[in-house]
N, C-alpha and C positions, 0 to 999 in steps of 0.2 A: 571437359566439354559437357554440354547439357544434353540429356537424353530423356525422351518420353517413353517410359517402360510400362507396359500393361501387366498388372499383377492379377487381374481377375475381371469379370464383367463390370464395366463402368468404373474401374479402379486404375486410372492412369496417373502415374507419378513422375514428376520432373526431378531428375537426380543429376548429380555431377559424377562423371565416370572418366577414367583415363582415356585419352585419345587412342584410336586403334593404330597399330603398327603394321603397315602393309607387308605382306609376305612376298615370296617369289611370284612374279607374274601379276602382282596386284598394284593398284594405284590408290592413293588417298584422294577422296573426293569431299570437298566442302559442300554439303547439301544445301541447296538454295530453294527447292520447291518439292513438296510431296503431296500428290493428290490423294484424296480419301476415296477409296473404292468400296464397292459393296461387300467384298470379303473383309475389309477392315471393319466395317460396321457389324458384321457377324462376330468378329473377335471382340469388339467393344461391347456389343449387346448381350451376346450369349457365351462368349469364351470358347466358341467352337467354329470351325468351318468344315462342313460335311462330317466326315468321320474323325477328323483331327481335333483334339481338345487341347486347350492351354494347360501345359503340365508344369511350366515354370515361367517366371516373368519374361516377357518378350517385347522387343521393339517392333511395332507394326509399321506398315507403309512400304509400298513397292512401286508406286508411280513417281519416278524420281528424276530430277535433273540437278546438276551442280557443277562446280568448277574444280578441275583437277589441280592438286597441289604436288608439284614434283613429278618426276618420271617423264616418259616420252610425250605425254599429252599435257604437260604443265601449262596451266593458265587457260586451257580450253574449256568452254562450256560443253557439257556432255549430257546425253540422256543415258540413264543407267538401265540396261537390260536386267530385269530382276531375276531371270532364270539362269541357272548354271547347270546345264545338262552335262553328263559325263563325257559325251563325244565319242564313246567307244562301243556302247551296247548296240544291239541290233536295231532298236528303235531309232537311235541317233543316226546310225549309218544308213538307214533307209529313208532319212529325211523327215523324221517325226520327233525332233528333240523335245517338243512339249510333252511327249508321252514317255520320256525317259524314266524308268523306274527308280533311278538313283538321283533324279534331279533335285537340286537345292533351289529354294525360292525365297526371295527376300520377304521377311515378315510372315513366315509360315514355318511352324514346327520349330526346329532348333536353330534356324537361320534368322538372325536379327534383321529387321528391315531398316528403313532410312529415316524414321522420325527422330532424328538426332543430328547433331551439328556436323559430324564427320563419319564417313564410312570408308573401310578398305574393301575394294572390290576388284575382281579380275579385270585387268586392263582390256582384254579382248571382249569384255561384255560392256564396254563403254563406247557410246556412239557419238562422235564429235558433231556439233551443230554449228551452223553458220551464224553470222552476226544478225541475221534476220529473226532469230529466235530469242525469246526471253526464257528464263528458267521455268516459269510457269507454263509457257508453251511446250517446253521440252518434257515436262511431267505428264502432259496430256497425250503424248505420243504413245504411251503404253496402252491406255484404253482404246486409242485409235487403232493400235495394232490388233487388239482383241476383235474390234469391229471388222477389220480387214479379214482376219482369219475366219470369222463367221460368214462374211460375204463369200469367201472362197469355198467354204463347205456347202453353201446354199446353191452354188452353181447358177448364179443369176445369168439370165440372157437379156440382151438389149430388147426393150419393149415389154418386159415383164411387169406385172402388177405385184407389188410387195406390201406386206404388213409388218409393222414394227409394234409389238405389244410390250410396252414398258418404255417410257420416254425420259429415263434418267440420262446421265451423260453418255453412256455407251449407246443407248437407243438413239439419242440425238445425233451422235457421230455417224451411226448407221443410216439415219435419214439422209444426211449429207452425202455419204458414200453412195447410197442407192441412186440419188439424183445424178451424181457425177458418173456413175457406172452405166447410166442409160435406162434406168427403170422408167416406164411410161407413167406409172401412177404409184404414189407412196401413201399408204394409209397408216396413221398413227393411232394407237389405242392406249389410253392412259387415264386413270381416275383423277389425277390432279390437274386442275384447270391451268395453273401457271406453266406446267410442262407441256400441256397440249398447245398453248399459245406459243411456247418456244419452238415446238416442232413445226408449226406453220411458218414461222420466220426463217427456219432452216431448210425448208424445201418440201415439207409434207403437203400433199394436195388437199387432204381432208383428215380430220381427227375426230375421235369419238370416245365417250366414256364406255368402259367395258359393259356396264349394266344395260346400255342401249342396244346391245347386239341381239337382244331377244326380239326387237322390233323388225319384222320382215321388210317393211318399206325402207327403214333406215339402212338396213344391211344391204339391200339392193342398191340404194343410192351410193353407199360407200364403195361398192364394187363396180359402179357405173354400168350395171346391166350384165356383167360377166358372171360366170358360174362359180367364181372364187378367185382367190389370189394365187399366183404361181409360186411365190416364195414368201415364207413367213418367218419372223424372227421373234422368239420369246426372250425378252431382256429384262425380266423383273424378278425371276426366281420364285414366282408364285404360280400355284396351280391354275388360278383364274386366267393368267396370261397364256398358259398353254392351251386352255380351253378356248380362249379368244382366237388363237391361231388355228386351232382345229375347226372352229366354226366358220372362219373366213376362207380357209384353204379350199382350192378347187380339187377335184379328184386327181390323184397323181402328183400333187404338189410336194414340195420339200419344205420341212419345218426345222429350223435351226434353234436348238435350245441353248441359250447363252447365259441366262441368269443362274445365280447360285442360290439354291433354296436354303431356308433356315434349318431344315431337318434333312436327314439322310434319304428321305423318300419323297418322290414327287408322284402326283396322280394326274392322269389325263383321261379324257372321254374315250375309252377303248373302242366302243362300237362305231362311232363315226370315223375315227382314225383308221380302223380296219376297213370299213365300208368304202372309204375314199381311197384306200391304198396309199396312204401318206408315208413318206420317208422321213424319219426323225434323225437329225444329225446333231450330235452333242459336241459342244465347243469347249475344248480344254485349252484355256489360255490362248497362246498364239505361237506361230513358228517364227522364223527369222524374217520379219516383215518391216523392220525399222526403216530400211532404205525407201520402201514404198510409202510408209507413213510420212517420212520427212519430205519426200517429193510432193505428196498431196498437199501438205501444209504450206510448203514453199510456193507452190503454184496457185494457192488460194482455192483449190478444189474442195478443201475442207477447212473450215474456220475453227481451229482448236480453241482459240481464245473465247469464242462465243459460249462455250459450255461452262466456263468458270465464272461463278457469281460471288465468291468471297475468298479472302485470304486471311490467315491467322498466324500470329507468331507462335513459337513453340509452347510458351506458357499458356496459350489459349487453345491448345490442341484438344483438350477434353471438351471445351465448348464447341469447337469445330465438329468433333465427332457427334456430339449430342444434336447439334443443328442438322447435320447430314442425316442422322438416324431419323429425325422427324420429317425428313424430305423437304426441308425448307430450301428454297433456291434450287440450283442445279448442282454444280461441283464446287466443293470446298477444297482449298489448297492450304497446307501448312508450310510456312517459310521459316525453317529452323534458325536462320541467322538473325531473325528479328526477335527482339526480346519482348 
């Protein structure tokens, strides 16, 4: 089978490797769609994600959908939950499997991801999808799950004003979620014009460039006369996005940090954060939210297809990563069965 294996920064090689042999409790999945995530771009561009560095060639990709070959789900289209928690530790037993210290995650560290034609994966981490889903739709359920988890941690209330700083795919899914969850006003902050435009089509009330937030009149207009936003979401992995959230947050607001920074350290404006008494909530992947993500997509409350702007065959995966790293379009998806 064909595999896209990352050997170092910007060194992705398409090779032929033996097909995996599913072990006990596993199923074979023919991968049909793999979304490119911000963490994939860090692997591609820097060879690191946070404190984890690429130590040997690895298959990246964790936003996955495909069709099962054999076993109890034979022939079913499934979304692949990329996280394999131990299920036994205190974190897992207390309902926080995303914080499991022994968790394995597709396309991270020693666990190969899904940018390949076939994977063997635990059957209980495969989520069957209805006929209303395409494989590309199914791949977007994972970033939607991250957005749902961020919304949970932000404790949004109906009628709140919310800020989304960073209007990439997860930010745009958050815009849709906020509107569906009853936010009264959604403000998008993003330096790229095409992403600001996308946010307006997906439910944002107003959008602005982060550089414009120094303008008192514009800031007051964005907030519609309020003393700040109730809930803010940083979804860029950039210090400037954190600063935008702090600038627009009201006293006592809650700020969810969703983005993955390029370095192990983030900086934020400590004085206004402390003066406003802000609560910072850090988002670590997601919990078991696939049923909610599927329901939202099936009901049309969130349009997962709207964030996908390009698809690429496996041999074009390097081009797809380069384009995504340049922030062209919105979400790029690799389709491993296409040559």
